[in-house]
C-alpha positions in Angstrom: -11.9 7.2 10.0 -11.5 3.5 9.2 -8.0 2.1 8.9 -7.0 0.4 5.8 -6.9 -3.5 5.9 -3.1 -3.5 5.2 -2.5 -1.2 8.2 -4.6 -3.4 10.4 -2.8 -6.5 9.3 0.6 -4.9 9.9 -0.5 -3.9 13.4 -1.5 -7.5 14.2 1.6 -9.1 12.7 4.1 -6.6 14.1 2.9 -7.7 17.6 4.2 -11.2 16.9 7.9 -11.9 17.7 10.4 -12.4 14.9 8.2 -11.5 12.0 9.3 -9.6 9.0 7.5 -8.2 5.9 8.8 -8.3 2.4 7.3 -7.9 -1.0 6.9 -11.3 -2.7 5.5 -11.4 -6.2 4.4 -7.7 -5.7 2.4 -8.5 -2.5 3.2 -7.6 1.1 4.2 -11.0 2.6 5.0 -11.9 6.2 7.5 -14.4 7.5 7.7 -16.0 10.9 11.4 -16.7 11.1 12.3 -18.0 7.7 8.9 -19.2 6.5 5.9 -17.4 5.2 2.5 -17.4 6.9 0.5 -14.6 5.4 0.2 -12.3 2.4 -2.0 -9.4 1.5 -3.6 -8.9 -1.9 -5.3 -5.6 -2.9 -7.6 -7.3 -5.4 -5.6 -8.6 -8.4 -6.4 -12.2 -7.6 -10.0 -11.9 -6.3 -12.1 -9.8 -8.7 -10.8 -6.5 -7.3 -11.5 -7.4 -3.7 -8.9 -7.1 -0.9 -7.9 -10.2 1.0 -5.3 -11.8 3.2 -4.0 -15.3 2.4 -3.1 -17.3 5.6 -1.3 -20.6 6.1 -3.8 -22.9 7.7 -3.8 -26.3 9.5 -5.0 -29.4 7.6 -8.7 -29.3 7.2 -9.1 -25.6 8.2 -9.4 -24.3 4.6 -12.3 -26.7 3.8 -14.1 -26.0 7.1 -13.8 -22.2 6.8 -15.0 -22.2 3.2 -17.9 -24.5 4.0 -18.9 -22.3 6.9 -18.8 -19.0 4.9 -17.9 -19.2 1.2 -18.6 -15.5 0.7 -15.8 -14.6 3.1 -13.3 -17.5 2.7 -11.9 -19.1 -0.4 -9.2 -21.3 -1.8 -6.5 -18.8 -3.0 -4.7 -19.1 -6.3 -1.3 -20.7 -6.1 -1.3 -21.3 -2.3 -4.7 -22.9 -2.0 -3.5 -26.4 -3.0 -1.1 -26.2 0.0 -4.0 -25.6 2.4 -3.8 -21.8 2.7 -7.1 -20.0 3.1 -8.1 -16.7 1.5 -10.1 -14.3 3.7 -11.8 -11.3 2.0 -11.3 -8.0 3.8 -14.3 -6.2 2.4 -17.4 -5.0 4.2 -17.7 -5.8 7.9 -14.5 -7.7 8.9 -14.2 -9.6 12.1 -10.7 -8.5 13.0 -10.5 -10.8 16.0 -11.1 -13.7 13.7 -8.4 -12.3 11.4 -6.0 -12.1 14.4 -6.8 -15.7 15.4 -6.2 -17.1 11.9 -2.9 -15.1 11.6 -1.6 -16.3 14.9 -2.5 -19.9 14.0 -0.7 -19.5 10.7 2.3 -17.9 12.5 2.5 -20.7 15.0 2.9 -23.2 12.2 6.1 -21.6 11.0 7.6 -19.5 13.8 10.9 -20.6 15.4 10.4 -22.3 18.8 12.2 -19.4 20.6 9.7 -16.9 19.1 6.8 -19.1 20.3 8.2 -19.1 23.8 8.3 -15.3 23.7 4.7 -15.2 22.4 3.5 -17.5 25.1 5.4 -15.6 27.8 7.8 -18.4 28.6 11.0 -16.5 27.7 
């Protein structure tokens, strides 16, 4: 039986040090330390399709959307800040989801948490 996208996201994110999950504006949202790096939407913002919004490096949003506009998009509210939306419908590349989540996490996580992640602590 396939796992729900939210369960899979939680499994990935819970493996990262010093993360927490809280509801923000009705959506499960994750923090790395004191800053957000991802949120899950069950479809209210994307024509009923499930998606994760992830903090992204400068230029990543445009590159991902240009490469695959069916899967990636500029999310409402956070898109202007460079976040990228990734649809979690159909065949999902969960390793790619993990990579993007870890990249977003690295942008906000405390230095001590990054040392733990990198095996330096």
